[in-house]
C-alpha positions, 0 to 999 in steps of 0.5 A, spaced: 527 507 535 525 506 527 518 506 526 515 501 521 511 505 516 507 499 513 504 498 520 503 505 522 500 508 515 505 513 514 507 511 508 503 512 502 503 508 496 500 509 489 498 503 484 501 503 477 499 496 475 492 496 472 489 494 478 491 490 485 487 487 490 489 488 497 488 484 504 486 489 509 488 488 517 481 486 520 479 482 514 476 483 507 479 485 501 479 492 496 480 493 489 485 499 487 485 501 480 491 505 477 493 511 480 489 510 486 492 509 493 493 503 498 488 504 504 492 505 510 489 498 513 493 494 507 496 488 510 504 489 511 505 483 507 501 485 501 505 492 501 511 488 501 509 483 495 506 489 491 513 493 491 517 487 489 512 486 483 513 493 482 505 494 482 505 500 487 510 506 488 511 510 494 509 517 494 513 522 498 508 527 502 510 534 500 507 537 506 
């Protein structure tokens, strides 16, 4: 069974736009500036939208 990394917070995304505003699961918003990382509680639909707009990029964990 595949795990949706958007929902489980296993994927990390770095902001490459000057700034993005993300909606958080549970309510609220957060500003994230260039080179910052999206919070794990970012709504999945926001992550998808920002990826389509090329405002964020996935970051591979080299642990």
